[in-house]
LUMGU-314826 format. One record per residue: y, x, z of N, C-alpha, C in turn. Coordinates in steps of 0.05 Angstrom, whole numbers. Atoms other than C-alpha are relative to their C-alpha. Layout:
BEGIN
R   n_py   n_px   n_pz  ca_py  ca_px  ca_pz   c_py   c_px   c_pz
R      Y      X      Z      Y      X      Z      Y      X      Z
...
***
This chain:
BEGIN
R   n_py   n_px   n_pz  ca_py  ca_px  ca_pz   c_py   c_px   c_pz
R     18      9    -19    101    140    170      6    -34     -9
R     -2     20      3     83     69    162      8    -12     28
R     -7     10    -36    117     35    232      9    -30     -5
R     -7     26     -5    129    -33    253     24     -6      6
R    -26     -2    -13    204    -38    256      1    -31      5
R      4     35     -8    205   -113    289     25      7     25
R    -28     11    -11    272   -136    306    -11    -30     14
R     -2     26     -7    278   -199    348     -4    -16    -29
R      4     21     23    253   -253    297     -9      5    -29
R      2    -10     27    234   -209    244    -29     20      4
R     23    -21      5    163   -177    224     -2     18    -25
R    -14    -16     27    184   -122    178    -17     27      5
R     12    -25     -7    146    -59    163     18     20    -21
R    -12    -17     10    175      3    141    -15     18    -16
R     18    -13     17    147     36     81     19     25     -7
R    -17    -23      2    178    108     75    -20     16    -19
R     21    -25     22    117    150     38    -12    -13    -20
R     25      6     21     68    142    -22    -27     -8     20
R     25     12    -23     17    140     40      4    -19      7
R     -2     30    -14     52     82     69     -3    -16    -15
R     -1     25     18     52     43      6    -26      1      1
R     32     -1      5    -22     65     -6    -14    -20     22
R      7     14    -21    -44     36     62      6    -23      9
R    -10     19      6      2    -17     57    -19    -19    -19
R     10     12     25    -30    -38     -7    -30    -10      9
R     25     -1     -5   -101    -28     18     -8    -20     16
R      2     22    -11    -88    -77     72     -4    -29     -5
R      0     24     15    -67   -126     30    -24    -10    -18
R     30      4     18   -132   -117    -20    -15    -13     21
R     17     14    -25   -169   -129     43      0    -32      4
R     -5     28     -8   -134   -191     62    -12    -12    -25
R     -1     27     29   -131   -230    -12    -32     10      5
R     30      0      9   -212   -205    -18     -9    -18     20
R     10     14    -19   -224   -233     50      7    -33      3
R    -13     27      1   -187   -303     35    -17    -16    -22
R     15     13     13   -237   -351     18     14    -24    -19
R    -10     19      9   -189   -403      0     19      3    -29
R     -9     -5     21   -160   -373    -58    -17      6    -23
R     21      4     31   -186   -390   -136     -4     25      0
R     12    -23      2   -229   -335   -153      8     17    -30
R     -9    -22     21   -195   -318   -218     30      7     10
R    -32     -9     -8   -122   -316   -181     -8     23     19
R      1    -14    -16   -156   -270   -132     -6     30    -20
R      8    -20     18   -185   -227   -187     23     13    -13
R    -27    -17      6   -113   -220   -219     14     11     24
R    -20    -12    -26    -77   -208   -150    -13     31      3
R     12    -24     -9   -132   -153   -129      2     20    -17
R      2    -14     31   -127   -124   -206     25     15      1
R    -28    -15      5    -50   -115   -201      7     16     32
R     -6    -18    -21    -51    -87   -122    -19     17     -7
R     17    -22      3   -112    -41   -144     17     28    -28
R    -11     -9     23    -69    -19   -202     25     16      9
R    -23    -11    -14     -3     -2   -159     -8     18     22
R      1    -11    -20    -42     28   -109    -16     23    -11
R      7    -26     16    -76     79   -160     26     16     -2
R    -24    -20      1     -3    104   -172     13      6     30
R    -11    -15    -28     14    105    -97    -20     25     11
R     24    -27      1    -53    153    -91     12     24    -22
R     -4    -23     16    -25    192   -153     24     12     14
R    -29     -1    -10     46    190   -123     -5     23     28
R      2    -12    -27     17    213    -54    -10     27      1
R      7    -32     12    -19    273    -83     14     17     -6
R    -28     -8     17     38    295   -117     17     11     31
R    -11     -7    -22     75    290    -53     -6     26     17
R      9    -20    -24     30    329    -10      0     30    -19
R      9    -32     13     21    390    -72     37      9      4
R    -20     -8     -6     95    395    -71     11      8     25
R     -9     -6    -32    108    401      7    -19     24     -1
R     19    -30    -11     53    454      6     16     21    -19
R    -14    -16     10     90    490    -49     28      5     15
R    -33      7    -14    156    477    -14      2     21     22
R      1    -15    -30    127    510     56    -10     26     -9
R     -2    -26      0    107    570     18     14     24     -6
***
């Protein structure tokens, strides 16, 4: 579960599962895409890097769901 673990003076997200990572990366990709101040080439590199990491997080999330399904059977 992606939670906002805020303490006084801190803005921190707790990332505990692959699904949390996937959601966080999707938010960051949207943020980078929407930023008109970034150099287009730099933006492309950042998005490509985040997309690669997101792809792996999706794979891990699917695997985690399969394992949990097998364990409950």
